[in-house]
C-alpha positions as CSV (number, residue, x, y, z in Angstrom):
1,X,-5.7,33.7,13.5
2,X,-4.7,30.4,14.6
3,X,-1.4,29.5,16.3
4,X,0.0,26.0,15.9
5,X,2.0,25.0,18.8
6,X,5.8,24.0,18.2
7,X,6.2,20.4,17.0
8,X,2.5,20.1,16.1
9,X,3.5,18.9,12.7
10,X,5.7,16.1,13.7
11,X,3.3,14.9,16.4
12,X,0.6,14.6,13.2
13,X,3.3,12.9,11.0
14,X,4.1,10.3,14.0
15,X,0.0,9.8,14.5
16,X,-0.1,9.1,10.7
17,X,2.7,6.6,10.7
18,X,1.2,4.9,13.7
19,X,-2.3,4.7,11.8
20,X,-0.9,3.2,8.9
21,X,1.4,0.8,10.4
22,X,0.2,-2.8,9.9
23,X,-1.4,-5.1,7.5
24,X,-4.0,-4.0,4.9
25,X,-6.0,-5.7,2.4
26,X,-4.9,-4.6,-1.2
27,X,-6.8,-4.7,-4.7
28,X,-5.3,-3.4,-7.8
29,X,-7.1,-3.4,-11.1
30,X,-4.7,-3.8,-14.2
31,X,-5.7,-2.7,-17.7
32,X,-3.3,-3.5,-20.2
33,X,-4.9,-1.2,-23.3
34,X,-1.9,-2.2,-25.9
35,X,-2.8,-6.0,-25.5
36,X,-6.6,-5.4,-24.7
37,X,-6.4,-7.2,-21.7
38,X,-7.2,-6.7,-18.0
39,X,-6.3,-8.4,-14.8
40,X,-6.0,-7.7,-11.0
41,X,-3.7,-8.2,-8.1
42,X,-5.1,-9.1,-4.8
43,X,-3.1,-9.3,-1.6
44,X,-1.8,-7.8,1.6
45,X,0.1,-4.5,1.9
46,X,2.0,-4.2,5.0
47,X,3.7,-1.0,6.6
48,X,6.3,-2.1,9.5
49,X,8.3,0.4,11.3
50,X,11.7,0.9,10.1
51,X,13.4,3.6,12.3
52,X,11.5,6.7,12.1
53,X,9.8,5.8,8.9
54,X,7.8,2.7,7.6
55,X,9.0,0.0,5.4
56,X,6.3,-1.1,2.7
57,X,6.0,-4.6,1.1
58,X,3.1,-6.5,-0.6
59,X,2.5,-10.0,-1.3
60,X,-0.6,-11.7,-3.1
61,X,-1.8,-13.1,-6.2
62,X,-1.8,-11.6,-9.8
63,X,-4.7,-12.9,-12.0
64,X,-4.1,-12.1,-15.8
65,X,-6.7,-13.0,-18.5
66,X,-6.0,-16.5,-19.8
67,X,-3.3,-17.3,-17.4
68,X,-3.5,-19.4,-14.2
69,X,-3.1,-17.1,-10.7
70,X,0.7,-16.3,-10.2
71,X,1.9,-15.5,-6.7
72,X,3.6,-12.1,-6.4
73,X,5.7,-10.3,-3.8
């Protein structure tokens, strides 16, 4: 039987938050089944320390069929 040391879960959570912090490339596929069209969002997702948590934001371009690219945040 393995024993966990006290606070091990908190240490793992802190390590995960530290690993996620920063900027990440993002690509999201969009499938509008009702309209029968598709598109994608490409940009950057950012995780910024905010107290004991991380604040999330994303910015990039939204590409929809038949439309010019749109800046999205």
